[in-house]
PyMOL CGO cylinders between C-alpha atoms (Angstrom):
from pymol import cmd
from pymol.cgo import CYLINDER

trace = [
    CYLINDER, -0.01, 0.02, -0.01, 1.36, 3.42, -0.97, 0.3, 1, 1, 1, 1, 1, 1,
    CYLINDER, 1.36, 3.42, -0.97, 2.32, 5.64, 1.96, 0.3, 1, 1, 1, 1, 1, 1,
    CYLINDER, 2.32, 5.64, 1.96, 2.62, 9.33, 1.57, 0.3, 1, 1, 1, 1, 1, 1,
    CYLINDER, 2.62, 9.33, 1.57, 4.99, 11.46, 3.63, 0.3, 1, 1, 1, 1, 1, 1,
    CYLINDER, 4.99, 11.46, 3.63, 2.01, 12.59, 5.74, 0.3, 1, 1, 1, 1, 1, 1,
    CYLINDER, 2.01, 12.59, 5.74, 0.98, 8.93, 6.34, 0.3, 1, 1, 1, 1, 1, 1,
    CYLINDER, 0.98, 8.93, 6.34, 4.46, 8.13, 7.58, 0.3, 1, 1, 1, 1, 1, 1,
    CYLINDER, 4.46, 8.13, 7.58, 4.46, 11.09, 9.94, 0.3, 1, 1, 1, 1, 1, 1,
    CYLINDER, 4.46, 11.09, 9.94, 0.98, 10.29, 11.25, 0.3, 1, 1, 1, 1, 1, 1,
    CYLINDER, 0.98, 10.29, 11.25, 1.88, 6.62, 11.76, 0.3, 1, 1, 1, 1, 1, 1,
    CYLINDER, 1.88, 6.62, 11.76, 3.96, 7.69, 14.79, 0.3, 1, 1, 1, 1, 1, 1,
    CYLINDER, 3.96, 7.69, 14.79, 0.76, 8.78, 16.46, 0.3, 1, 1, 1, 1, 1, 1,
    CYLINDER, 0.76, 8.78, 16.46, -0.34, 12.18, 17.71, 0.3, 1, 1, 1, 1, 1, 1,
    CYLINDER, -0.34, 12.18, 17.71, 2.02, 13.59, 20.33, 0.3, 1, 1, 1, 1, 1, 1,
    CYLINDER, 2.02, 13.59, 20.33, -0.58, 13.21, 23.11, 0.3, 1, 1, 1, 1, 1, 1,
    CYLINDER, -0.58, 13.21, 23.11, -1.09, 9.52, 22.35, 0.3, 1, 1, 1, 1, 1, 1,
    CYLINDER, -1.09, 9.52, 22.35, 2.51, 8.57, 23.01, 0.3, 1, 1, 1, 1, 1, 1,
    CYLINDER, 2.51, 8.57, 23.01, 3.11, 10.77, 26.02, 0.3, 1, 1, 1, 1, 1, 1,
    CYLINDER, 3.11, 10.77, 26.02, 2.63, 7.96, 28.51, 0.3, 1, 1, 1, 1, 1, 1,
    CYLINDER, 2.63, 7.96, 28.51, 5.24, 5.80, 26.75, 0.3, 1, 1, 1, 1, 1, 1,
    CYLINDER, 5.24, 5.80, 26.75, 7.61, 8.68, 26.44, 0.3, 1, 1, 1, 1, 1, 1,
    CYLINDER, 7.61, 8.68, 26.44, 7.17, 9.54, 30.07, 0.3, 1, 1, 1, 1, 1, 1,
    CYLINDER, 7.17, 9.54, 30.07, 8.36, 6.05, 31.07, 0.3, 1, 1, 1, 1, 1, 1,
    CYLINDER, 8.36, 6.05, 31.07, 11.27, 5.86, 28.65, 0.3, 1, 1, 1, 1, 1, 1,
    CYLINDER, 11.27, 5.86, 28.65, 12.83, 9.34, 28.84, 0.3, 1, 1, 1, 1, 1, 1,
    CYLINDER, 12.83, 9.34, 28.84, 15.14, 10.00, 31.73, 0.3, 1, 1, 1, 1, 1, 1,
    CYLINDER, 15.14, 10.00, 31.73, 16.08, 13.55, 32.43, 0.3, 1, 1, 1, 1, 1, 1,
    CYLINDER, 16.08, 13.55, 32.43, 15.89, 16.31, 34.93, 0.3, 1, 1, 1, 1, 1, 1,
    CYLINDER, 15.89, 16.31, 34.93, 19.12, 17.92, 33.79, 0.3, 1, 1, 1, 1, 1, 1,
    CYLINDER, 19.12, 17.92, 33.79, 19.26, 21.11, 31.86, 0.3, 1, 1, 1, 1, 1, 1,
    CYLINDER, 19.26, 21.11, 31.86, 19.22, 20.47, 28.07, 0.3, 1, 1, 1, 1, 1, 1,
    CYLINDER, 19.22, 20.47, 28.07, 18.28, 16.84, 28.66, 0.3, 1, 1, 1, 1, 1, 1,
    CYLINDER, 18.28, 16.84, 28.66, 14.57, 17.09, 29.11, 0.3, 1, 1, 1, 1, 1, 1,
    CYLINDER, 14.57, 17.09, 29.11, 12.49, 16.56, 32.22, 0.3, 1, 1, 1, 1, 1, 1,
    CYLINDER, 12.49, 16.56, 32.22, 10.60, 13.39, 33.09, 0.3, 1, 1, 1, 1, 1, 1,
    CYLINDER, 10.60, 13.39, 33.09, 8.13, 15.26, 35.31, 0.3, 1, 1, 1, 1, 1, 1,
    CYLINDER, 8.13, 15.26, 35.31, 6.97, 18.08, 33.02, 0.3, 1, 1, 1, 1, 1, 1,
    CYLINDER, 6.97, 18.08, 33.02, 4.83, 18.00, 29.94, 0.3, 1, 1, 1, 1, 1, 1,
    CYLINDER, 4.83, 18.00, 29.94, 5.37, 21.28, 28.08, 0.3, 1, 1, 1, 1, 1, 1,
    CYLINDER, 5.37, 21.28, 28.08, 2.94, 23.10, 25.86, 0.3, 1, 1, 1, 1, 1, 1,
    CYLINDER, 2.94, 23.10, 25.86, 3.23, 26.26, 23.80, 0.3, 1, 1, 1, 1, 1, 1,
    CYLINDER, 3.23, 26.26, 23.80, 1.48, 28.22, 26.56, 0.3, 1, 1, 1, 1, 1, 1,
    CYLINDER, 1.48, 28.22, 26.56, 3.97, 26.90, 29.14, 0.3, 1, 1, 1, 1, 1, 1,
    CYLINDER, 3.97, 26.90, 29.14, 6.92, 27.83, 26.90, 0.3, 1, 1, 1, 1, 1, 1,
    CYLINDER, 6.92, 27.83, 26.90, 5.52, 31.32, 26.39, 0.3, 1, 1, 1, 1, 1, 1,
    CYLINDER, 5.52, 31.32, 26.39, 5.21, 31.77, 30.14, 0.3, 1, 1, 1, 1, 1, 1,
    CYLINDER, 5.21, 31.77, 30.14, 8.83, 30.74, 30.61, 0.3, 1, 1, 1, 1, 1, 1,
    CYLINDER, 8.83, 30.74, 30.61, 9.92, 33.20, 27.89, 0.3, 1, 1, 1, 1, 1, 1,
    CYLINDER, 9.92, 33.20, 27.89, 7.95, 35.94, 29.62, 0.3, 1, 1, 1, 1, 1, 1,
    CYLINDER, 7.95, 35.94, 29.62, 9.70, 35.09, 32.89, 0.3, 1, 1, 1, 1, 1, 1,
    CYLINDER, 9.70, 35.09, 32.89, 13.11, 35.36, 31.20, 0.3, 1, 1, 1, 1, 1, 1,
    CYLINDER, 13.11, 35.36, 31.20, 12.18, 38.74, 29.61, 0.3, 1, 1, 1, 1, 1, 1,
    CYLINDER, 12.18, 38.74, 29.61, 10.98, 40.09, 32.97, 0.3, 1, 1, 1, 1, 1, 1,
    CYLINDER, 10.98, 40.09, 32.97, 14.23, 39.00, 34.74, 0.3, 1, 1, 1, 1, 1, 1,
    CYLINDER, 14.23, 39.00, 34.74, 12.59, 36.50, 37.08, 0.3, 1, 1, 1, 1, 1, 1,
    CYLINDER, 12.59, 36.50, 37.08, 15.13, 34.99, 39.50, 0.3, 1, 1, 1, 1, 1, 1,
    CYLINDER, 15.13, 34.99, 39.50, 14.15, 31.36, 38.95, 0.3, 1, 1, 1, 1, 1, 1,
    CYLINDER, 14.15, 31.36, 38.95, 13.46, 30.16, 35.40, 0.3, 1, 1, 1, 1, 1, 1,
    CYLINDER, 13.46, 30.16, 35.40, 12.96, 26.65, 34.02, 0.3, 1, 1, 1, 1, 1, 1,
    CYLINDER, 12.96, 26.65, 34.02, 15.54, 26.33, 31.24, 0.3, 1, 1, 1, 1, 1, 1,
    CYLINDER, 15.54, 26.33, 31.24, 15.06, 22.58, 30.81, 0.3, 1, 1, 1, 1, 1, 1,
    CYLINDER, 15.06, 22.58, 30.81, 13.12, 22.85, 27.51, 0.3, 1, 1, 1, 1, 1, 1,
    CYLINDER, 13.12, 22.85, 27.51, 16.00, 24.84, 25.92, 0.3, 1, 1, 1, 1, 1, 1,
    CYLINDER, 16.00, 24.84, 25.92, 19.31, 23.52, 24.68, 0.3, 1, 1, 1, 1, 1, 1,
    CYLINDER, 19.31, 23.52, 24.68, 22.15, 25.05, 26.72, 0.3, 1, 1, 1, 1, 1, 1,
    CYLINDER, 22.15, 25.05, 26.72, 19.82, 27.91, 27.82, 0.3, 1, 1, 1, 1, 1, 1,
    CYLINDER, 19.82, 27.91, 27.82, 19.40, 29.04, 24.22, 0.3, 1, 1, 1, 1, 1, 1,
    CYLINDER, 19.40, 29.04, 24.22, 15.72, 29.92, 23.97, 0.3, 1, 1, 1, 1, 1, 1,
    CYLINDER, 15.72, 29.92, 23.97, 15.79, 29.47, 20.20, 0.3, 1, 1, 1, 1, 1, 1,
    CYLINDER, 15.79, 29.47, 20.20, 16.88, 25.84, 20.41, 0.3, 1, 1, 1, 1, 1, 1,
    CYLINDER, 16.88, 25.84, 20.41, 14.69, 23.09, 21.77, 0.3, 1, 1, 1, 1, 1, 1,
    CYLINDER, 14.69, 23.09, 21.77, 16.30, 20.54, 24.08, 0.3, 1, 1, 1, 1, 1, 1,
    CYLINDER, 16.30, 20.54, 24.08, 16.24, 16.84, 23.27, 0.3, 1, 1, 1, 1, 1, 1,
    CYLINDER, 16.24, 16.84, 23.27, 13.92, 14.38, 24.94, 0.3, 1, 1, 1, 1, 1, 1,
    CYLINDER, 13.92, 14.38, 24.94, 11.47, 16.84, 26.42, 0.3, 1, 1, 1, 1, 1, 1,
    CYLINDER, 11.47, 16.84, 26.42, 7.78, 15.93, 26.62, 0.3, 1, 1, 1, 1, 1, 1,
    CYLINDER, 7.78, 15.93, 26.62, 5.77, 18.33, 24.49, 0.3, 1, 1, 1, 1, 1, 1,
    CYLINDER, 5.77, 18.33, 24.49, 2.05, 18.11, 23.86, 0.3, 1, 1, 1, 1, 1, 1,
    CYLINDER, 2.05, 18.11, 23.86, 0.86, 19.76, 20.64, 0.3, 1, 1, 1, 1, 1, 1,
    CYLINDER, 0.86, 19.76, 20.64, -2.58, 21.23, 20.15, 0.3, 1, 1, 1, 1, 1, 1,
    CYLINDER, -2.58, 21.23, 20.15, -4.64, 19.88, 17.23, 0.3, 1, 1, 1, 1, 1, 1,
    CYLINDER, -4.64, 19.88, 17.23, -3.71, 22.91, 15.17, 0.3, 1, 1, 1, 1, 1, 1,
    CYLINDER, -3.71, 22.91, 15.17, -0.01, 22.55, 15.92, 0.3, 1, 1, 1, 1, 1, 1,
    CYLINDER, -0.01, 22.55, 15.92, -0.11, 18.86, 14.97, 0.3, 1, 1, 1, 1, 1, 1,
    CYLINDER, -0.11, 18.86, 14.97, -1.81, 19.70, 11.63, 0.3, 1, 1, 1, 1, 1, 1,
    CYLINDER, -1.81, 19.70, 11.63, 0.66, 22.47, 11.00, 0.3, 1, 1, 1, 1, 1, 1,
    CYLINDER, 0.66, 22.47, 11.00, 3.58, 20.12, 11.78, 0.3, 1, 1, 1, 1, 1, 1,
    CYLINDER, 3.58, 20.12, 11.78, 2.23, 17.61, 9.26, 0.3, 1, 1, 1, 1, 1, 1,
    CYLINDER, 2.23, 17.61, 9.26, 1.79, 20.31, 6.63, 0.3, 1, 1, 1, 1, 1, 1,
    CYLINDER, 1.79, 20.31, 6.63, 5.41, 21.49, 7.08, 0.3, 1, 1, 1, 1, 1, 1,
    CYLINDER, 5.41, 21.49, 7.08, 6.62, 17.91, 6.68, 0.3, 1, 1, 1, 1, 1, 1,
    CYLINDER, 6.62, 17.91, 6.68, 5.00, 17.58, 3.26, 0.3, 1, 1, 1, 1, 1, 1,
    CYLINDER, 5.00, 17.58, 3.26, 5.45, 21.15, 1.95, 0.3, 1, 1, 1, 1, 1, 1,
    CYLINDER, 5.45, 21.15, 1.95, 8.99, 22.48, 2.29, 0.3, 1, 1, 1, 1, 1, 1,
    CYLINDER, 8.99, 22.48, 2.29, 8.12, 25.73, 0.50, 0.3, 1, 1, 1, 1, 1, 1,
    CYLINDER, 8.12, 25.73, 0.50, 5.26, 26.51, 2.91, 0.3, 1, 1, 1, 1, 1, 1,
    CYLINDER, 5.26, 26.51, 2.91, 7.57, 25.75, 5.87, 0.3, 1, 1, 1, 1, 1, 1,
    CYLINDER, 7.57, 25.75, 5.87, 10.38, 27.93, 4.48, 0.3, 1, 1, 1, 1, 1, 1,
    CYLINDER, 10.38, 27.93, 4.48, 8.23, 30.98, 3.68, 0.3, 1, 1, 1, 1, 1, 1,
    CYLINDER, 8.23, 30.98, 3.68, 6.28, 30.83, 6.95, 0.3, 1, 1, 1, 1, 1, 1,
    CYLINDER, 6.28, 30.83, 6.95, 8.81, 29.73, 9.56, 0.3, 1, 1, 1, 1, 1, 1,
    CYLINDER, 8.81, 29.73, 9.56, 12.37, 30.16, 8.31, 0.3, 1, 1, 1, 1, 1, 1,
    CYLINDER, 12.37, 30.16, 8.31, 14.02, 33.45, 9.25, 0.3, 1, 1, 1, 1, 1, 1,
    CYLINDER, 14.02, 33.45, 9.25, 16.65, 35.04, 6.94, 0.3, 1, 1, 1, 1, 1, 1,
    CYLINDER, 16.65, 35.04, 6.94, 19.24, 37.68, 7.89, 0.3, 1, 1, 1, 1, 1, 1,
    CYLINDER, 19.24, 37.68, 7.89, 18.35, 40.73, 5.80, 0.3, 1, 1, 1, 1, 1, 1,
    CYLINDER, 18.35, 40.73, 5.80, 18.97, 44.48, 5.89, 0.3, 1, 1, 1, 1, 1, 1,
    CYLINDER, 18.97, 44.48, 5.89, 15.89, 44.68, 8.08, 0.3, 1, 1, 1, 1, 1, 1,
    CYLINDER, 15.89, 44.68, 8.08, 17.04, 42.09, 10.60, 0.3, 1, 1, 1, 1, 1, 1,
    CYLINDER, 17.04, 42.09, 10.60, 15.93, 38.48, 10.78, 0.3, 1, 1, 1, 1, 1, 1,
    CYLINDER, 15.93, 38.48, 10.78, 12.68, 38.08, 8.93, 0.3, 1, 1, 1, 1, 1, 1,
    CYLINDER, 12.68, 38.08, 8.93, 10.61, 35.86, 6.64, 0.3, 1, 1, 1, 1, 1, 1,
    CYLINDER, 10.61, 35.86, 6.64, 11.04, 36.27, 2.92, 0.3, 1, 1, 1, 1, 1, 1,
    CYLINDER, 11.04, 36.27, 2.92, 8.96, 35.42, -0.13, 0.3, 1, 1, 1, 1, 1, 1,
    CYLINDER, 8.96, 35.42, -0.13, 10.91, 32.86, -2.20, 0.3, 1, 1, 1, 1, 1, 1,
    CYLINDER, 10.91, 32.86, -2.20, 11.68, 33.60, -5.81, 0.3, 1, 1, 1, 1, 1, 1,
    CYLINDER, 11.68, 33.60, -5.81, 10.69, 31.17, -8.53, 0.3, 1, 1, 1, 1, 1, 1,
    CYLINDER, 10.69, 31.17, -8.53, 14.13, 29.61, -9.00, 0.3, 1, 1, 1, 1, 1, 1,
    CYLINDER, 14.13, 29.61, -9.00, 14.48, 29.14, -5.21, 0.3, 1, 1, 1, 1, 1, 1,
    CYLINDER, 14.48, 29.14, -5.21, 11.21, 27.24, -5.15, 0.3, 1, 1, 1, 1, 1, 1,
    CYLINDER, 11.21, 27.24, -5.15, 12.44, 25.13, -8.07, 0.3, 1, 1, 1, 1, 1, 1,
    CYLINDER, 12.44, 25.13, -8.07, 15.59, 24.18, -6.16, 0.3, 1, 1, 1, 1, 1, 1,
    CYLINDER, 15.59, 24.18, -6.16, 13.65, 23.25, -3.01, 0.3, 1, 1, 1, 1, 1, 1,
    CYLINDER, 13.65, 23.25, -3.01, 11.21, 21.17, -5.05, 0.3, 1, 1, 1, 1, 1, 1,
    CYLINDER, 11.21, 21.17, -5.05, 14.11, 19.46, -6.81, 0.3, 1, 1, 1, 1, 1, 1,
    CYLINDER, 14.11, 19.46, -6.81, 15.79, 18.48, -3.54, 0.3, 1, 1, 1, 1, 1, 1,
    CYLINDER, 15.79, 18.48, -3.54, 12.72, 17.60, -1.46, 0.3, 1, 1, 1, 1, 1, 1,
    CYLINDER, 12.72, 17.60, -1.46, 10.53, 15.80, -4.05, 0.3, 1, 1, 1, 1, 1, 1,
    CYLINDER, 10.53, 15.80, -4.05, 9.81, 12.15, -3.24, 0.3, 1, 1, 1, 1, 1, 1,
    CYLINDER, 9.81, 12.15, -3.24, 8.54, 9.10, -5.07, 0.3, 1, 1, 1, 1, 1, 1,
    CYLINDER, 8.54, 9.10, -5.07, 6.99, 5.92, -3.73, 0.3, 1, 1, 1, 1, 1, 1,
    CYLINDER, 6.99, 5.92, -3.73, 9.23, 2.86, -3.72, 0.3, 1, 1, 1, 1, 1, 1,
    CYLINDER, 9.23, 2.86, -3.72, 7.21, -0.40, -3.81, 0.3, 1, 1, 1, 1, 1, 1,
    CYLINDER, 7.21, -0.40, -3.81, 10.15, -2.53, -2.77, 0.3, 1, 1, 1, 1, 1, 1,
    CYLINDER, 10.15, -2.53, -2.77, 10.80, -0.49, 0.38, 0.3, 1, 1, 1, 1, 1, 1,
    CYLINDER, 10.80, -0.49, 0.38, 7.13, 0.42, 0.83, 0.3, 1, 1, 1, 1, 1, 1,
    CYLINDER, 7.13, 0.42, 0.83, 7.91, 4.05, 1.57, 0.3, 1, 1, 1, 1, 1, 1,
    CYLINDER, 7.91, 4.05, 1.57, 8.66, 7.36, -0.09, 0.3, 1, 1, 1, 1, 1, 1,
    CYLINDER, 8.66, 7.36, -0.09, 12.28, 8.03, -1.03, 0.3, 1, 1, 1, 1, 1, 1,
    CYLINDER, 12.28, 8.03, -1.03, 14.00, 11.07, -2.57, 0.3, 1, 1, 1, 1, 1, 1,
    CYLINDER, 14.00, 11.07, -2.57, 13.15, 11.52, -6.25, 0.3, 1, 1, 1, 1, 1, 1,
    CYLINDER, 13.15, 11.52, -6.25, 16.48, 13.14, -7.03, 0.3, 1, 1, 1, 1, 1, 1,
    CYLINDER, 16.48, 13.14, -7.03, 19.40, 11.69, -5.09, 0.3, 1, 1, 1, 1, 1, 1,
    CYLINDER, 19.40, 11.69, -5.09, 22.15, 13.39, -7.09, 0.3, 1, 1, 1, 1, 1, 1,
    CYLINDER, 22.15, 13.39, -7.09, 21.71, 17.15, -7.53, 0.3, 1, 1, 1, 1, 1, 1,
    CYLINDER, 21.71, 17.15, -7.53, 24.33, 19.48, -8.94, 0.3, 1, 1, 1, 1, 1, 1,
    CYLINDER, 24.33, 19.48, -8.94, 23.69, 23.26, -8.80, 0.3, 1, 1, 1, 1, 1, 1,
    CYLINDER, 23.69, 23.26, -8.80, 25.72, 25.82, -10.67, 0.3, 1, 1, 1, 1, 1, 1,
    CYLINDER, 25.72, 25.82, -10.67, 25.74, 28.61, -8.11, 0.3, 1, 1, 1, 1, 1, 1,
    CYLINDER, 25.74, 28.61, -8.11, 28.05, 31.17, -6.58, 0.3, 1, 1, 1, 1, 1, 1,
    CYLINDER, 28.05, 31.17, -6.58, 30.56, 30.33, -3.85, 0.3, 1, 1, 1, 1, 1, 1,
    CYLINDER, 30.56, 30.33, -3.85, 30.15, 30.92, -0.14, 0.3, 1, 1, 1, 1, 1, 1,
    CYLINDER, 30.15, 30.92, -0.14, 26.37, 30.74, 0.01, 0.3, 1, 1, 1, 1, 1, 1,
    CYLINDER, 26.37, 30.74, 0.01, 26.12, 28.15, 2.72, 0.3, 1, 1, 1, 1, 1, 1,
    CYLINDER, 26.12, 28.15, 2.72, 25.87, 24.98, 0.63, 0.3, 1, 1, 1, 1, 1, 1,
    CYLINDER, 25.87, 24.98, 0.63, 29.21, 23.54, 1.70, 0.3, 1, 1, 1, 1, 1, 1,
    CYLINDER, 29.21, 23.54, 1.70, 29.26, 23.04, 5.45, 0.3, 1, 1, 1, 1, 1, 1,
    CYLINDER, 29.26, 23.04, 5.45, 32.97, 22.59, 6.05, 0.3, 1, 1, 1, 1, 1, 1,
    CYLINDER, 32.97, 22.59, 6.05, 36.31, 22.22, 4.29, 0.3, 1, 1, 1, 1, 1, 1,
    CYLINDER, 36.31, 22.22, 4.29, 35.92, 18.47, 4.70, 0.3, 1, 1, 1, 1, 1, 1,
    CYLINDER, 35.92, 18.47, 4.70, 32.54, 18.28, 2.86, 0.3, 1, 1, 1, 1, 1, 1,
    CYLINDER, 32.54, 18.28, 2.86, 32.99, 15.55, 0.25, 0.3, 1, 1, 1, 1, 1, 1,
    CYLINDER, 32.99, 15.55, 0.25, 31.97, 15.42, -3.39, 0.3, 1, 1, 1, 1, 1, 1,
    CYLINDER, 31.97, 15.42, -3.39, 32.14, 12.59, -5.92, 0.3, 1, 1, 1, 1, 1, 1,
    CYLINDER, 32.14, 12.59, -5.92, 33.68, 13.33, -9.30, 0.3, 1, 1, 1, 1, 1, 1,
    CYLINDER, 33.68, 13.33, -9.30, 33.13, 11.18, -12.37, 0.3, 1, 1, 1, 1, 1, 1,
    CYLINDER, 33.13, 11.18, -12.37, 36.89, 10.90, -13.01, 0.3, 1, 1, 1, 1, 1, 1,
    CYLINDER, 36.89, 10.90, -13.01, 37.80, 10.12, -9.39, 0.3, 1, 1, 1, 1, 1, 1,
    CYLINDER, 37.80, 10.12, -9.39, 37.53, 6.67, -7.77, 0.3, 1, 1, 1, 1, 1, 1,
    CYLINDER, 37.53, 6.67, -7.77, 36.89, 8.01, -4.28, 0.3, 1, 1, 1, 1, 1, 1,
    CYLINDER, 36.89, 8.01, -4.28, 35.09, 11.11, -3.06, 0.3, 1, 1, 1, 1, 1, 1,
    CYLINDER, 35.09, 11.11, -3.06, 37.18, 14.24, -2.58, 0.3, 1, 1, 1, 1, 1, 1,
    CYLINDER, 37.18, 14.24, -2.58, 37.15, 16.96, 0.13, 0.3, 1, 1, 1, 1, 1, 1,
    CYLINDER, 37.15, 16.96, 0.13, 35.78, 20.17, -1.43, 0.3, 1, 1, 1, 1, 1, 1,
    CYLINDER, 35.78, 20.17, -1.43, 38.67, 22.10, 0.11, 0.3, 1, 1, 1, 1, 1, 1,
    CYLINDER, 38.67, 22.10, 0.11, 41.27, 19.80, -1.47, 0.3, 1, 1, 1, 1, 1, 1,
    CYLINDER, 41.27, 19.80, -1.47, 39.48, 20.14, -4.79, 0.3, 1, 1, 1, 1, 1, 1,
    CYLINDER, 39.48, 20.14, -4.79, 39.55, 23.91, -4.63, 0.3, 1, 1, 1, 1, 1, 1,
    CYLINDER, 39.55, 23.91, -4.63, 43.24, 24.06, -3.93, 0.3, 1, 1, 1, 1, 1, 1,
    CYLINDER, 43.24, 24.06, -3.93, 44.04, 21.43, -6.53, 0.3, 1, 1, 1, 1, 1, 1,
    CYLINDER, 44.04, 21.43, -6.53, 42.63, 23.34, -9.52, 0.3, 1, 1, 1, 1, 1, 1,
    CYLINDER, 42.63, 23.34, -9.52, 43.22, 26.99, -8.65, 0.3, 1, 1, 1, 1, 1, 1,
    CYLINDER, 43.22, 26.99, -8.65, 46.39, 28.87, -9.63, 0.3, 1, 1, 1, 1, 1, 1,
    CYLINDER, 46.39, 28.87, -9.63, 48.83, 28.37, -6.79, 0.3, 1, 1, 1, 1, 1, 1,
    CYLINDER, 48.83, 28.37, -6.79, 51.12, 30.84, -5.08, 0.3, 1, 1, 1, 1, 1, 1,
    CYLINDER, 51.12, 30.84, -5.08, 53.93, 30.14, -2.62, 0.3, 1, 1, 1, 1, 1, 1,
    CYLINDER, 53.93, 30.14, -2.62, 51.52, 30.58, 0.29, 0.3, 1, 1, 1, 1, 1, 1,
    CYLINDER, 51.52, 30.58, 0.29, 49.24, 28.03, -1.27, 0.3, 1, 1, 1, 1, 1, 1,
    CYLINDER, 49.24, 28.03, -1.27, 52.03, 25.42, -1.22, 0.3, 1, 1, 1, 1, 1, 1,
    CYLINDER, 52.03, 25.42, -1.22, 52.67, 26.28, 2.45, 0.3, 1, 1, 1, 1, 1, 1,
    CYLINDER, 52.67, 26.28, 2.45, 48.95, 25.99, 3.24, 0.3, 1, 1, 1, 1, 1, 1,
    CYLINDER, 48.95, 25.99, 3.24, 48.76, 22.72, 1.36, 0.3, 1, 1, 1, 1, 1, 1,
    CYLINDER, 48.76, 22.72, 1.36, 51.66, 21.29, 3.34, 0.3, 1, 1, 1, 1, 1, 1,
    CYLINDER, 51.66, 21.29, 3.34, 50.09, 22.37, 6.61, 0.3, 1, 1, 1, 1, 1, 1,
    CYLINDER, 50.09, 22.37, 6.61, 46.72, 20.84, 5.62, 0.3, 1, 1, 1, 1, 1, 1,
    CYLINDER, 46.72, 20.84, 5.62, 48.45, 17.61, 4.66, 0.3, 1, 1, 1, 1, 1, 1,
    CYLINDER, 48.45, 17.61, 4.66, 50.06, 17.42, 8.09, 0.3, 1, 1, 1, 1, 1, 1,
    CYLINDER, 50.06, 17.42, 8.09, 46.71, 18.34, 9.76, 0.3, 1, 1, 1, 1, 1, 1,
    CYLINDER, 46.71, 18.34, 9.76, 44.86, 15.57, 7.90, 0.3, 1, 1, 1, 1, 1, 1,
    CYLINDER, 44.86, 15.57, 7.90, 47.46, 13.04, 9.07, 0.3, 1, 1, 1, 1, 1, 1,
    CYLINDER, 47.46, 13.04, 9.07, 46.96, 13.91, 12.76, 0.3, 1, 1, 1, 1, 1, 1,
]
cmd.load_cgo(trace, "trace")
């Protein structure tokens, strides 16, 4: 039977259904590690944020990762409302909707939502589209290998060690090594290359 992305999400059950099981399995009580005694809701989180803003002396930071109020801690018990559950499901199946409504971009006006351009939507669709695989009985990425001709330093490569596979190479290559291999080299480049070689051997 064909399963959509939404079916797969819903098969885990609504958050409130599995709370009892989670309550038994999750150990916690430490900051950033969840709490086995508290079931959080959006209203509770907003109250905590208000306490932080008002400078309250005692604040429950357990639902936040390392006291960062923009990052949710792992293994906390959180009960969604019906609307939140439906919105979560919608975001799971519609990456463009999620991006335009919830992703914040750094702009000249501060961090804010933006309306995606046509080509940006095309890229998101290309990367997130899925097809049903009968053998695995689930949805898998439609396009596993995507190459984009875009400008440098736009956040697509996470680190120097991010690896790419080239048709003429047997093994994958670090993107940083590839850059230094094909650019015109100066004396400092040879020094840098030697240092990187030593670093990679450590």
